[in-house]
RODO-2510 file (C-alpha; in nm, 4 decimals, decimal comma):
residues 528
     n   res          X          Y          Z
     1     m     3,7527    -3,8459     8,6089
     2     d     4,1069    -3,9493     8,5094
     3     r     4,1941    -4,0633     8,1573
     4     a     4,2104    -4,4355     8,2441
     5     k     3,8547    -4,4344     8,3811
     6     i     3,7248    -4,2466     8,0784
     7     e     3,9030    -4,4860     7,8406
     8     k     3,7634    -4,7887     8,0237
     9     k     3,4150    -4,6479     7,9682
    10     y     3,4737    -4,6357     7,5906
    11     e     3,6578    -4,9689     7,5503
    12     p     3,3410    -5,1787     7,4943
    13     l     3,2538    -4,9692     7,1867
    14     s     3,3104    -5,0967     6,8357
    15     p     3,6248    -4,9335     6,6901
    16     f     3,3944    -4,7681     6,4365
    17     e     3,1978    -4,6006     6,7157
    18     l     3,5114    -4,5237     6,9168
    19     k     3,6443    -4,3523     6,6037
    20     d     3,3689    -4,0908     6,6307
    21     k     3,4789    -4,0071     6,9843
    22     l     3,8408    -3,9806     6,8684
    23     i     3,7359    -3,7509     6,5844
    24     s     3,5548    -3,5206     6,8266
    25     m     3,8665    -3,5090     7,0442
    26     s     4,0869    -3,4350     6,7424
    27     d     3,8526    -3,1578     6,6317
    28     n     3,8915    -2,9976     6,9724
    29     s     4,2689    -3,0178     6,9534
    30     q     4,4257    -2,6864     6,8598
    31     i     4,7640    -2,8433     6,7970
    32     r     4,7306    -2,9192     6,4258
    33     m     4,4852    -3,0110     6,1554
    34     m     4,3166    -3,3454     6,2173
    35     l     4,4356    -3,6405     6,0055
    36     n     4,1800    -3,9204     5,9972
    37     a     4,3213    -4,2507     5,8726
    38     g     4,0550    -4,4437     6,0582
    39     r     3,7703    -4,5366     5,8290
    40     g     3,8837    -4,6832     5,4974
    41     n     3,6946    -4,4567     5,2593
    42     p     3,9149    -4,4173     4,9470
    43     n     4,0046    -4,0698     4,8246
    44     w     3,9896    -4,1678     4,4579
    45     v     3,7120    -4,2361     4,2089
    46     a     3,7250    -4,4554     3,8988
    47     a     3,6710    -4,1932     3,6300
    48     a     3,6160    -4,3847     3,3045
    49     p     3,3041    -4,5832     3,4044
    50     r     3,1510    -4,2716     3,5595
    51     e     3,2100    -4,0693     3,2437
    52     a     3,0372    -4,3452     3,0482
    53     y     2,7512    -4,3594     3,2982
    54     f     2,6674    -3,9918     3,2738
    55     l     2,6943    -3,9885     2,8938
    56     f     2,4749    -4,2961     2,8694
    57     g     2,2120    -4,1123     3,0711
    58     s     2,1832    -3,8592     2,7867
    59     f     2,1243    -4,1399     2,5386
    60     a     1,8615    -4,2929     2,7662
    61     l     1,6691    -3,9661     2,7775
    62     e     1,6804    -3,9419     2,3979
    63     e     1,5300    -4,2906     2,3886
    64     a     1,2568    -4,1839     2,6297
    65     h     1,1693    -3,8774     2,4199
    66     r     1,1378    -4,0978     2,1104
    67     i     0,8358    -4,2661     2,2672
    68     m     0,6660    -3,9561     2,4050
    69     s     0,7829    -3,5990     2,4395
    70     r     0,5640    -3,3513     2,6204
    71     p     0,6572    -3,0504     2,8335
    72     g     0,8556    -3,1838     3,1273
    73     l     0,8037    -3,5539     3,0577
    74     a     0,8999    -3,8386     2,8280
    75     g     0,7941    -4,1981     2,7685
    76     s     0,9114    -4,5391     2,8771
    77     p     1,1614    -4,6531     2,6103
    78     d     1,1321    -4,9457     2,3689
    79     s     1,4342    -5,1752     2,3192
    80     k     1,3609    -5,2639     1,9564
    81     g     1,6412    -5,1200     1,7427
    82     a     1,8076    -4,9703     2,0508
    83     a     2,1518    -5,1080     1,9672
    84     d     2,1660    -4,9358     1,6274
    85     r     2,0494    -4,6070     1,7740
    86     f     2,3065    -4,6422     2,0515
    87     l     2,5916    -4,6964     1,8040
    88     e     2,4789    -4,3918     1,6086
    89     f     2,4688    -4,1873     1,9298
    90     c     2,8237    -4,2962     2,0156
    91     s     2,9430    -4,2045     1,6664
    92     i     2,7868    -3,8574     1,6845
    93     n     2,9313    -3,8036     2,0339
    94     a     3,2659    -3,9707     1,9669
    95     e     3,4648    -3,6782     2,1057
    96     r     3,2802    -3,6710     2,4375
    97     s     3,4250    -3,8324     2,7494
    98     g     3,2865    -4,1806     2,7963
    99     a     3,1937    -4,2499     2,4314
   100     g     3,4945    -4,4718     2,3678
   101     f     3,4250    -4,6705     2,6821
   102     l     3,0598    -4,7201     2,5832
   103     m     3,1614    -4,8503     2,2400
   104     d     3,4244    -5,0859     2,3812
   105     a     3,1806    -5,2104     2,6439
   106     f     2,9153    -5,2797     2,3795
   107     g     3,1664    -5,4775     2,1769
   108     y     3,2690    -5,6775     2,4847
   109     v     2,9187    -5,7753     2,5931
   110     t     2,7975    -5,8630     2,2429
   111     v     3,1099    -6,0456     2,1221
   112     k     3,2866    -6,1766     2,4320
   113     l     2,9774    -6,2462     2,6436
   114     g     2,7403    -6,3125     2,3530
   115     l     2,4615    -6,0828     2,4727
   116     d     2,1985    -5,9539     2,2318
   117     g     2,2672    -5,5870     2,1537
   118     d     1,9072    -5,4667     2,1722
   119     s     1,8491    -5,6610     2,4939
   120     y     2,1612    -5,5197     2,6615
   121     i     2,1049    -5,1574     2,5576
   122     g     1,7312    -5,1802     2,6282
   123     e     1,7975    -5,3122     2,9786
   124     m     2,0561    -5,0439     3,0523
   125     v     1,8345    -4,7624     2,9191
   126     d     1,5336    -4,8690     3,1224
   127     a     1,7539    -4,9287     3,4274
   128     i     1,9356    -4,5958     3,4260
   129     l     1,6038    -4,4119     3,3934
   130     g     1,4748    -4,6137     3,6898
   131     d     1,1183    -4,6224     3,5581
   132     h     1,0390    -4,9834     3,6559
   133     y     1,0822    -5,2013     3,9617
   134     p     1,3881    -5,4271     3,9343
   135     t     1,2734    -5,7304     3,7308
   136     p     1,3846    -5,9971     3,8079
   137     d     1,4096    -5,8657     4,1606
   138     r     1,7334    -6,0494     4,2460
   139     v     1,9272    -5,8932     3,9575
   140     l     1,8508    -5,7803     3,6014
   141     v     1,9082    -6,0489     3,3372
   142     n     2,2056    -5,9058     3,1482
   143     t     2,3412    -5,7422     3,4610
   144     q     2,3779    -6,0836     3,6240
   145     k     2,5807    -6,2138     3,3302
   146     i     2,8150    -5,9154     3,3367
   147     v     2,8582    -5,9145     3,7158
   148     r     2,9202    -6,2899     3,7045
   149     a     3,1902    -6,2392     3,4393
   150     y     3,3499    -5,9744     3,6610
   151     l     3,3473    -6,1977     3,9693
   152     n     3,4843    -6,4893     3,7670
   153     n     3,7669    -6,2647     3,6538
   154     t     3,8516    -6,0968     3,9836
   155     m     3,7534    -6,3517     4,2488
   156     c     3,8495    -6,6674     4,0587
   157     n     4,1551    -6,5333     3,8710
   158     d     3,9621    -6,5888     3,5464
   159     d     3,9426    -6,9629     3,6183
   160     p     3,5994    -7,0218     3,7743
   161     p     3,4853    -7,3652     3,8859
   162     d     3,2348    -7,5658     3,6833
   163     g     2,8744    -7,4636     3,7228
   164     t     2,6884    -7,1351     3,7413
   165     m     2,7056    -6,8692     4,0098
   166     d     2,3735    -6,7051     4,0964
   167     i     2,3995    -6,3376     4,1899
   168     f     2,1948    -6,1213     4,4261
   169     v     2,2947    -5,7549     4,3996
   170     t     2,2628    -5,5612     4,7243
   171     e     2,2986    -5,2186     4,8824
   172     g     2,6686    -5,2659     4,9494
   173     g     2,8509    -5,5400     5,1373
   174     t     2,6881    -5,4382     5,4667
   175     a     2,3409    -5,5169     5,3335
   176     a     2,4731    -5,8485     5,2032
   177     m     2,6002    -5,9371     5,5515
   178     t     2,2690    -5,8431     5,7117
   179     y     2,0643    -6,0463     5,4642
   180     i     2,2861    -6,3538     5,4952
   181     f     2,2814    -6,3655     5,8752
   182     n     1,9043    -6,3227     5,8752
   183     t     1,8276    -6,5882     5,6121
   184     l     2,0656    -6,8462     5,7590
   185     r     1,8797    -6,8026     6,0891
   186     e     1,5292    -6,8026     5,9383
   187     n     1,6045    -7,1228     5,7481
   188     g     1,7500    -7,3124     6,0421
   189     l     2,1070    -7,3246     5,9089
   190     i     2,2281    -7,1405     6,2188
   191     c     2,0317    -7,1520     6,5433
   192     p     2,0736    -6,9998     6,8910
   193     g     2,3517    -7,1806     7,0748
   194     d     2,5223    -7,3001     6,7556
   195     k     2,8950    -7,2574     6,7186
   196     i     3,0370    -7,0522     6,4358
   197     a     3,4033    -6,9906     6,3591
   198     l     3,5470    -6,6465     6,2866
   199     g     3,8776    -6,5968     6,1074
   200     t     4,0401    -6,3340     6,3301
   201     p     4,1444    -6,0549     6,3227
   202     i     3,8277    -5,9655     6,1355
   203     f     3,5997    -5,6755     6,0423
   204     t     3,4333    -5,5935     6,3737
   205     p     3,0654    -5,6470     6,2766
   206     y     3,1396    -6,0161     6,2198
   207     i     3,2369    -6,0315     6,5873
   208     e     2,9445    -5,8224     6,7084
   209     i     2,6492    -5,9557     6,5048
   210     p     2,6541    -6,3262     6,6027
   211     v     2,6205    -6,2605     6,9767
   212     l     2,3204    -6,0290     6,9418
   213     n     1,9885    -6,1519     7,0814
   214     d     1,8770    -6,1998     6,7193
   215     y     2,1254    -6,4886     6,6788
   216     q     2,2838    -6,5885     7,0146
   217     l     2,5647    -6,7805     6,8481
   218     v     2,8810    -6,9084     7,0147
   219     e     3,1981    -6,7739     6,8528
   220     i     3,5098    -6,9851     6,8029
   221     e     3,8165    -6,7918     6,6894
   222     v     4,0368    -6,9273     6,4131
   223     e     4,3345    -6,7025     6,4649
   224     q     4,5862    -6,5773     6,2109
   225     n     4,9484    -6,5836     6,3231
   226     e     5,1162    -6,2428     6,3253
   227     g     5,4568    -6,4153     6,3203
   228     d     5,3698    -6,5996     5,9979
   229     n     5,2592    -6,3029     5,7873
   230     w     4,9066    -6,3157     5,9328
   231     q     4,8358    -6,6600     5,7914
   232     y     4,6206    -6,9337     5,9477
   233     p     4,8258    -7,2087     6,1133
   234     d     4,7103    -7,5611     6,0312
   235     s     4,6338    -7,6100     6,4007
   236     e     4,3810    -7,3241     6,3843
   237     l     4,2163    -7,4486     6,0648
   238     d     4,1906    -7,7929     6,2270
   239     k     3,9328    -7,6408     6,4659
   240     l     3,6914    -7,6459     6,1714
   241     s     3,6925    -8,0265     6,1783
   242     d     3,4578    -8,0049     6,4766
   243     p     3,1104    -8,0946     6,3406
   244     a     2,9535    -7,8656     6,6036
   245     i     3,0842    -7,5641     6,4114
   246     k     2,8115    -7,4787     6,1615
   247     a     2,9809    -7,2005     5,9657
   248     f     3,3135    -7,0273     5,9094
   249     f     3,3031    -6,6505     5,8493
   250     l     3,6136    -6,4745     5,7217
   251     v     3,7350    -6,1645     5,5398
   252     n     3,9862    -6,2326     5,2624
   253     p     4,2108    -6,0347     5,2276
   254     s     4,1667    -5,9743     5,5956
   255     n     4,0618    -5,6567     5,7690
   256     p     4,2546    -5,5039     5,9463
   257     t     4,5700    -5,6932     5,8418
   258     s     4,5025    -5,6677     5,4655
   259     v     4,6631    -6,0040     5,3811
   260     s     4,5003    -6,2711     5,1653
   261     i     4,4989    -6,6386     5,2562
   262     a     4,7989    -6,8376     5,1319
   263     d     4,7311    -7,1083     4,8775
   264     r     4,8290    -7,3838     5,1221
   265     s     4,5490    -7,2766     5,3574
   266     l     4,2972    -7,2418     5,0735
   267     q     4,3755    -7,5970     4,9653
   268     k     4,3477    -7,7250     5,3224
   269     l     4,0041    -7,5667     5,3568
   270     a     3,8940    -7,7048     5,0206
   271     e     4,0090    -8,0535     5,1228
   272     l     3,8275    -8,0200     5,4562
   273     v     3,4896    -7,9515     5,2930
   274     r     3,5453    -8,2268     5,0386
   275     t     3,6076    -8,4847     5,3114
   276     k     3,5418    -8,4272     5,6826
   277     r     3,3135    -8,1215     5,6720
   278     k     3,0921    -8,1449     5,3666
   279     d     2,8272    -7,9570     5,5668
   280     l     3,0418    -7,6568     5,6652
   281     i     2,9042    -7,3231     5,5433
   282     i     3,1747    -7,0739     5,4453
   283     l     3,0991    -6,7029     5,4225
   284     t     3,3879    -6,5160     5,2620
   285     d     3,3895    -6,1359     5,2386
   286     d     3,6354    -6,0582     4,9579
   287     v     3,5998    -5,6831     4,9060
   288     y     3,9783    -5,6277     4,9008
   289     g     4,0584    -5,9168     4,6662
   290     t     4,0893    -5,6864     4,3660
   291     f     4,4016    -5,5290     4,5212
   292     v     4,5922    -5,8622     4,5091
   293     n     4,7425    -6,0044     4,1905
   294     g     4,6261    -6,3572     4,1108
   295     f     4,3684    -6,3501     4,3905
   296     r     4,1573    -6,6626     4,4337
   297     s     3,8567    -6,6670     4,6618
   298     l     3,7400    -6,9713     4,8520
   299     m     3,4472    -6,9498     4,6118
   300     a     3,6883    -7,0545     4,3369
   301     i     3,8002    -7,3744     4,5068
   302     a     3,5135    -7,4685     4,7405
   303     p     3,2054    -7,3457     4,5496
   304     r     2,9530    -7,5911     4,6956
   305     n     3,0094    -7,4651     5,0506
   306     t     3,0810    -7,0966     4,9936
   307     i     2,8724    -6,7812     5,0044
   308     l     3,0654    -6,4952     4,8452
   309     v     3,0202    -6,1336     4,9537
   310     y     3,1733    -5,8672     4,7333
   311     s     3,1511    -5,4878     4,7345
   312     y     3,2544    -5,2439     4,4620
   313     s     3,3045    -4,9675     4,7169
   314     k     3,6793    -4,9701     4,7787
   315     y     3,8349    -5,0579     4,4428
   316     f     3,6280    -4,8106     4,2431
   317     g     3,6019    -4,5378     4,5085
   318     a     3,2277    -4,5909     4,5346
   319     t     3,1288    -4,6245     4,9006
   320     g     2,8392    -4,3835     4,8459
   321     w     2,6955    -4,5890     4,5595
   322     r     2,6219    -4,8858     4,7921
   323     l     2,7009    -5,1603     4,5395
   324     g     2,7429    -5,5155     4,6634
   325     a     2,6825    -5,8690     4,5459
   326     i     2,6178    -6,2104     4,6976
   327     g     2,7297    -6,5081     4,4902
   328     i     2,6137    -6,8673     4,5486
   329     y     2,6685    -7,1531     4,3065
   330     e     2,3539    -7,3305     4,1866
   331     d     2,4942    -7,6612     4,3152
   332     n     2,5464    -7,5902     4,6851
   333     v     2,5251    -7,7672     5,0194
   334     m     2,3031    -7,5002     5,1750
   335     d     2,0087    -7,5898     4,9516
   336     e     2,0682    -7,9578     5,0307
   337     m     2,0712    -7,8831     5,4033
   338     i     1,7416    -7,6943     5,3776
   339     a     1,5890    -7,9895     5,1906
   340     a     1,7040    -8,2210     5,4729
   341     l     1,5606    -8,0141     5,7600
   342     p     1,3243    -8,1810     6,0077
   343     q     0,9609    -8,1927     5,8965
   344     k     0,8530    -7,9439     6,1619
   345     k     1,0984    -7,6841     6,0348
   346     k     1,0009    -7,7533     5,6737
   347     k     0,6406    -7,6847     5,7662
   348     e     0,7396    -7,3531     5,9268
   349     l     0,9297    -7,2532     5,6137
   350     h     0,6380    -7,3558     5,3931
   351     e     0,4194    -7,1134     5,5903
   352     r     0,6853    -6,8420     5,5684
   353     y     0,7270    -6,8535     5,1900
   354     k     0,3909    -6,9858     5,0695
   355     t     0,2759    -6,6442     4,9427
   356     i     0,5600    -6,6187     4,6917
   357     a     0,5731    -6,9719     4,5443
   358     t     0,3321    -7,2592     4,4878
   359     d     0,6015    -7,4987     4,6110
   360     p     0,8096    -7,3105     4,8695
   361     s     1,0354    -7,6123     4,9240
   362     k     1,1947    -7,5492     4,5844
   363     i     1,2963    -7,1889     4,6537
   364     k     1,6761    -7,1669     4,6403
   365     l     1,8691    -7,0104     4,9270
   366     i     1,9687    -6,7105     4,7162
   367     d     1,6027    -6,6375     4,6363
   368     r     1,5145    -6,6792     5,0032
   369     l     1,7728    -6,4066     5,0682
   370     v     1,5835    -6,1779     4,8322
   371     a     1,2470    -6,2510     4,9930
   372     d     1,3788    -6,2159     5,3476
   373     s     1,5444    -5,8863     5,2574
   374     r     1,1914    -5,7454     5,2249
   375     t     1,0297    -5,9480     5,5044
   376     v     0,8831    -6,1880     5,2426
   377     a     0,5556    -5,9966     5,2101
   378     l     0,7302    -5,7204     5,0125
   379     n     0,9217    -5,9606     4,7902
   380     h     0,7476    -5,8151     4,4832
   381     t     0,9278    -5,4834     4,5416
   382     a     1,2673    -5,6278     4,6387
   383     g     1,5923    -5,5605     4,4619
   384     l     1,8673    -5,3051     4,4199
   385     s     1,7637    -4,9861     4,2419
   386     t     1,8167    -5,0190     3,8693
   387     p     2,0340    -4,7047     3,8249
   388     q     2,2702    -4,8582     4,0813
   389     q     2,2783    -5,1787     3,8775
   390     v     2,3883    -4,9826     3,5688
   391     m     2,6778    -4,8318     3,7632
   392     m     2,7682    -5,1815     3,8801
   393     v     2,7686    -5,2992     3,5175
   394     f     2,9952    -5,0151     3,4084
   395     f     3,2367    -5,0743     3,6969
   396     s     3,2449    -5,4443     3,6071
   397     l     3,3065    -5,3720     3,2407
   398     a     3,5830    -5,1239     3,3238
   399     e     3,7809    -5,4063     3,4836
   400     l     3,6905    -5,6647     3,2193
   401     l     3,8033    -5,4301     2,9411
   402     d     4,1300    -5,3742     3,1306
   403     s     4,1936    -5,7412     3,2120
   404     d     4,4945    -5,7737     2,9788
   405     s     4,6940    -5,4615     3,0677
   406     h     4,5585    -5,4145     3,4238
   407     l     4,6403    -5,0428     3,4040
   408     y     4,3757    -4,9457     3,6595
   409     k     4,4775    -5,2213     3,9025
   410     k     4,8426    -5,1213     3,8778
   411     e     4,7477    -4,7615     3,9477
   412     m     4,5513    -4,8673     4,2577
   413     q     4,8325    -5,0880     4,3826
   414     d     5,0996    -4,8242     4,3221
   415     l     4,8923    -4,5647     4,5044
   416     v     4,8440    -4,7593     4,8278
   417     h     5,1970    -4,9049     4,8229
   418     e     5,3497    -4,5560     4,7910
   419     r     5,1579    -4,4468     5,0995
   420     y     5,2640    -4,7632     5,2825
   421     e     5,6316    -4,6943     5,2129
   422     i     5,6027    -4,3293     5,3205
   423     l     5,4356    -4,4308     5,6485
   424     y     5,6977    -4,6877     5,7444
   425     k     5,9864    -4,4639     5,6389
   426     a     5,8504    -4,1970     5,8742
   427     l     5,8202    -4,4594     6,1476
   428     g     6,1863    -4,5422     6,0938
   429     i     6,1267    -4,9158     6,0532
   430     e     6,1011    -5,1571     5,7640
   431     g     5,7444    -5,2279     5,6597
   432     p     5,6712    -5,6004     5,6682
   433     e     5,7186    -5,7623     5,3274
   434     l     5,4008    -5,9656     5,3132
   435     p     5,3092    -6,1917     5,0232
   436     c     4,9499    -6,1624     4,9038
   437     y     4,9303    -5,8136     5,0550
   438     a     4,6353    -5,5946     4,9544
   439     c     4,8025    -5,2984     5,1298
   440     y     4,4688    -5,1249     5,1778
   441     y     4,5333    -5,1132     5,5525
   442     t     4,8346    -5,1787     5,7660
   443     t     4,8303    -5,2922     6,1283
   444     i     5,1030    -5,1576     6,3548
   445     d     5,1527    -5,3487     6,6786
   446     i     5,2447    -5,0688     6,9207
   447     k     5,3577    -5,3060     7,1963
   448     k     5,5833    -5,4858     6,9495
   449     l     5,7203    -5,1502     6,8329
   450     a     5,7778    -5,0516     7,1959
   451     l     5,9717    -5,3740     7,2550
   452     q     6,1875    -5,3240     6,9467
   453     r     6,2605    -4,9600     7,0217
   454     y     6,2973    -4,9423     7,4004
   455     g     6,3088    -5,2960     7,5361
   456     e     6,1010    -5,5471     7,7271
   457     k     6,0732    -5,3561     8,0571
   458     f     5,9321    -5,0513     7,8831
   459     r     5,6871    -5,2637     7,6829
   460     d     5,5660    -5,4377     7,9996
   461     w     5,5267    -5,1046     8,1842
   462     m     5,3310    -4,9567     7,8964
   463     e     5,0960    -5,2561     7,8865
   464     k     5,0402    -5,2756     8,2630
   465     t     4,9873    -4,9081     8,3351
   466     h     4,7716    -4,8036     8,0379
   467     e     4,4351    -4,9051     7,9004
   468     p     4,4422    -5,0882     7,5628
   469     i     4,2917    -4,7881     7,3803
   470     d     4,5224    -4,5353     7,5459
   471     f     4,7532    -4,5057     7,2459
   472     v     4,4801    -4,4260     6,9913
   473     w     4,3150    -4,2007     7,2500
   474     r     4,6277    -3,9915     7,3024
   475     l     4,7068    -3,9856     6,9318
   476     a     4,3718    -3,8180     6,8762
   477     e     4,3759    -3,5948     7,1823
   478     e     4,7364    -3,4770     7,1648
   479     k     4,8381    -3,5173     6,8010
   480     g     4,5153    -3,4792     6,6046
   481     i     4,5623    -3,8263     6,4485
   482     v     4,2638    -4,0629     6,4248
   483     l     4,3414    -4,4333     6,3776
   484     m     4,1381    -4,7454     6,4479
   485     d     4,1950    -4,9533     6,7601
   486     g     4,3261    -5,2877     6,6351
   487     g     4,2070    -5,4685     6,9453
   488     g     3,8476    -5,4064     6,8374
   489     f     3,9134    -5,6305     6,5366
   490     d     4,0674    -5,9001     6,7605
   491     a     4,4117    -5,7884     6,6437
   492     p     4,6728    -5,7503     6,9229
   493     e     4,5707    -5,5097     7,1984
   494     m     4,7210    -5,1628     7,1615
   495     s     4,7724    -5,2159     6,7902
   496     v     4,6451    -4,9588     6,5416
   497     r     4,4873    -4,9987     6,1994
   498     v     4,5939    -4,7349     5,9494
   499     s     4,3888    -4,6926     5,6329
   500     l     4,6184    -4,6325     5,3352
   501     a     4,3254    -4,5304     5,1177
   502     n     4,1973    -4,1966     5,2343
   503     l     4,4900    -3,9545     5,2807
   504     f     4,7870    -3,8311     5,0774
   505     g     5,1557    -3,9119     5,1007
   506     a     5,2593    -3,6221     5,3231
   507     d     4,9799    -3,7093     5,5645
   508     y     5,1208    -4,0598     5,6151
   509     a     5,4637    -3,9113     5,6830
   510     e     5,2999    -3,7021     5,9568
   511     i     5,1177    -4,0047     6,0989
   512     g     5,4379    -4,2075     6,1153
   513     k     5,6190    -3,9213     6,2862
   514     c     5,3400    -3,8711     6,5403
   515     i     5,3319    -4,2414     6,6296
   516     s     5,7070    -4,2287     6,6965
   517     d     5,6804    -3,9021     6,8891
   518     l     5,4020    -4,0347     7,1104
   519     l     5,5919    -4,3549     7,1828
   520     e     5,8895    -4,1412     7,2866
   521     e     5,6611    -3,9463     7,5221
   522     y     5,5542    -4,2733     7,6854
   523     r     5,9224    -4,3584     7,7291
   524     k     5,9885    -4,0248     7,9033
   525     e     5,6975    -4,0916     8,1394
   526     w     5,8408    -4,4362     8,2137
   527     k     6,1835    -4,2881     8,2911
   528     e     6,0297    -4,0296     8,5222
***
């Protein structure tokens, strides 16, 4: 079977599944060591909050042994007086890594956030030991306040809207997505045949999930304009005026283009839901927002209509921790829409949730998410594991403690921007100067590069005689370079997404060189 036929067989795959095939091809290549800039798993870890986490675990075990200490086991700690004992522990262990962070964090939560010291330390001790089910199941009490402060700081540029954001902590952003799709369907907010809008290019699962038999939704693309720094033209946002569109799902900053929405578009969307589309549900996945200075989520300006998804995985180098959060403001249109459902649907929902509340009609959407995440019947054992919630707290506090100097953020930004510059220098072209650029990924339009380098006839030949995934296929097979197929994200066909997070500078120089070399090989084939 020739290459074109093989490639056509693999084109329907998600770029994340295609990546595995490319990796296997690269592994078989004897040309050079494989360089995988496909999946965006960062090659850094936030050290300070982890140092604090592991030191705090020692304190927690001391607390457990205070209650009961027998060979191989200890007791369930008591929070009374825990703050004083904690401060003494930090003083005794002042020279150990993490002690300074723990002290600063305690000062922040008790002074800045006004939390009770015994309550905070008691919750963290019990949580890190993991000796109780998460209670409340949606999120621990003090944990919610700290995570909310973090999201207010990072997603709302420290200027949150009026009201209170409820938090549901989840097993990463992927679990958050799964729970939201399911609960919107179960509660009649999206139904088979409904139209939903997708801000494209977009993280592939948002394209793939809605059309599954579970949902059977009709997708309307709201397309970013590559020629305008990957922003949404007004004409595309105007599609959302259609009352048949029930929801708008987007990633901001976008994936794969890594650009955040310009303020003019944010304001247009906010005006739309204030006037023409008060019933539009917005789901915004803002995992890369922490890489952009002054970032403001749609949650910050359209809180009544917005469901926020956030993951700690990328910024803190914590993909393996599976730490995510869903944020919904208490005053929101989704709860109003559920209250206004037809009587038949209300009766169905009463039957669904009657085992967890005496008046199921009063259960908020965010608590329905929790119940549905455990098929309702297991609601009493729902929730993110408590040791994970402690890590989430420490990550949150690391950023809150650094919110004046932003030393960690600057380090993150410098790191990915250095790699970006090395890549484009090796390509021999200027990297696009994009405002609001997270720089976690970069999307290289290979057809556009072909046009710039060798002209229109070559570009047209390359497009007509090769499958859309041919470039990433040959990069893997011949050069040992694994990149994502941009077309799988609804980016331009034959574009590539390069993760700037998971390799080192010299590797990006090699990637840039190999892209240029392969394009030159296409040109030689064209000439022949």
